[in-house]
C-alpha positions in Angstrom: -39.1 -146.3 -184.0 -41.8 -144.0 -185.3 -45.4 -145.0 -185.3 -46.6 -145.8 -188.9 -49.8 -143.9 -189.6 -52.0 -143.9 -192.7 -52.1 -140.6 -194.5 -55.9 -140.8 -194.5 -55.8 -140.8 -190.7 -53.5 -137.8 -190.6 -55.5 -135.9 -193.2 -58.6 -136.5 -191.2 -56.9 -134.8 -188.2 -55.7 -131.9 -190.3 -59.2 -131.5 -191.7 -60.8 -131.5 -188.2 -58.6 -128.6 -187.1 -58.7 -124.9 -188.2 -55.5 -123.4 -186.7 -51.9 -123.9 -187.7 -48.5 -122.3 -187.5 -47.1 -121.3 -190.9 -43.3 -121.1 -191.1 -41.6 -119.2 -193.9 -38.4 -117.4 -194.8 -37.9 -113.7 -195.4 -36.0 -112.3 -198.4 -33.1 -111.8 -196.0 -33.1 -115.5 -195.1 -34.6 -115.0 -191.6 -37.1 -117.6 -190.3 -40.6 -116.3 -189.4 -43.7 -118.0 -188.1 -47.3 -116.9 -187.8 -50.6 -118.4 -186.7 -53.1 -118.9 -189.5 -56.7 -120.2 -189.9 -57.1 -122.6 -192.8 -59.5 -124.7 -194.7 -58.7 -128.0 -196.5 -59.9 -128.9 -200.0 -58.5 -131.7 -202.2 -55.6 -132.3 -199.7 -54.4 -128.8 -199.9 -54.5 -126.1 -197.3 -56.1 -122.7 -198.1 -55.2 -119.6 -196.1 -56.9 -116.2 -196.6 -54.9 -113.1 -196.0 -54.4 -109.5 -197.3 -52.5 -109.1 -200.6 -49.9 -106.9 -198.9 -49.3 -108.9 -195.7 -45.9 -110.2 -194.7 -46.9 -113.8 -195.3 -48.1 -113.2 -198.8 -44.9 -111.2 -199.7 -42.6 -113.8 -198.1 -44.3 -116.7 -199.9 -44.2 -114.9 -203.3 -40.4 -114.6 -202.8 -39.8 -118.1 -201.4 -42.6 -120.7 -201.7 -40.9 -123.3 -199.4 -42.9 -123.3 -196.2 -43.7 -125.5 -193.2 -47.0 -126.0 -191.4 -47.5 -127.3 -187.9 -51.1 -128.1 -187.0 -51.8 -128.2 -183.2 -54.4 -130.6 -181.8 -55.5 -129.6 -178.3 -55.5 -132.4 -175.7 -57.7 -132.3 -172.5 -58.5 -134.7 -169.7 -62.3 -134.7 -169.3 -63.4 -133.2 -166.0 -59.8 -132.3 -165.1 -59.2 -129.1 -167.2 -56.6 -127.7 -164.9 -54.1 -130.5 -165.7 -52.0 -129.2 -168.6 -51.4 -131.6 -171.5 -49.2 -130.7 -174.4 -51.0 -130.5 -177.8 -50.5 -133.2 -180.3 -48.9 -131.9 -183.5 -48.7 -132.6 -187.2 -45.8 -130.9 -189.1 -45.0 -131.0 -192.8 -43.2 -129.1 -195.5 -45.0 -127.6 -198.5 -45.0 -125.3 -201.4 -47.1 -122.1 -201.0 -48.6 -120.3 -203.9 -50.5 -116.9 -203.7 -53.7 -116.6 -205.8 -56.4 -114.1 -206.2 -59.7 -115.1 -204.5 -61.6 -115.6 -207.7 -59.0 -118.2 -208.8 -59.9 -120.7 -206.0 -63.6 -121.2 -206.6 -66.6 -120.1 -204.7 -67.1 -123.3 -202.6 -63.5 -123.2 -201.3 -63.7 -119.4 -200.6 -67.0 -119.9 -198.7 -65.4 -122.7 -196.6 -62.3 -120.7 -196.0 -64.1 -117.6 -194.9 -66.6 -119.7 -193.0 -69.7 -118.0 -194.5 -68.4 -114.4 -193.9 -70.2 -112.1 -196.3 -67.7 -110.7 -198.9 -68.0 -107.7 -201.2 -66.0 -106.6 -204.2 -63.9 -104.2 -202.1 -63.0 -106.9 -199.5 -62.1 -109.4 -202.3 -59.9 -106.8 -204.0 -57.6 -106.5 -200.9 -57.4 -110.2 -200.3 -55.4 -113.2 -201.6 -55.5 -116.9 -200.9 -52.3 -118.9 -200.2 -52.6 -122.5 -201.3 -50.3 -124.9 -199.5 -49.5 -128.2 -201.3 -47.8 -130.6 -198.8 -44.7 -132.5 -199.9 -42.8 -135.3 -198.3 -44.1 -136.8 -195.0 -46.3 -135.8 -192.1 -44.3 -135.8 -188.9 -46.6 -136.3 -185.9 -46.5 -136.4 -182.2 -49.4 -137.7 -180.2 -51.6 -138.5 -183.1 -53.5 -141.8 -183.2 -52.3 -142.9 -179.7 -53.8 -142.9 -176.2 -53.0 -139.7 -174.3 -50.9 -141.6 -171.7 -48.5 -142.7 -174.4 -47.6 -139.1 -175.1 -45.3 -139.4 -172.1 -43.1 -141.8 -174.1 -41.6 -140.1 -177.2 -40.8 -143.4 -178.9 -44.5 -144.3 -178.8 -45.8 -140.8 -179.6 -43.8 -140.0 -182.7 -45.3 -140.9 -186.0 -44.9 -140.5 -189.8 -47.1 -140.8 -192.8 -46.7 -139.7 -196.5 -48.6 -136.5 -197.4 -49.6 -137.9 -200.8 -52.5 -140.3 -201.0 -51.6 -143.8 -202.3 -52.9 -144.5 -205.7 
């Protein structure tokens, strides 16, 4: 049985990370994944990329994507012991926007204070990912030792906030 987590708990973990793996499908129906850096605003993920990148093109053609956020795990004072990362995976819909459409505060957070000029913004786009369905987790909200037991380590929470 999966661990029942609150979506606030899972969103907090997503917001505390900055790296994820974005899964998408090419026009030929082939699966592709790529690592991305993201920012969270209003329970959506924002990803900056070039207008002509593969990920922008694939998402324009097929907005159905998946995201897996990895959460590194370490044993303090024993860094040589390898521990698998905890994960949060979910499906979503990706939409490609021009940078000026997302707002200056979101853009600043996404680019982490990087100075932008008109030329840079002209070559850039922002992918907004709106999660749908449930978060599927492994190793979230449990002691690290319980990660050895899949039945204790698996969890689930709705992506939408309860009203």
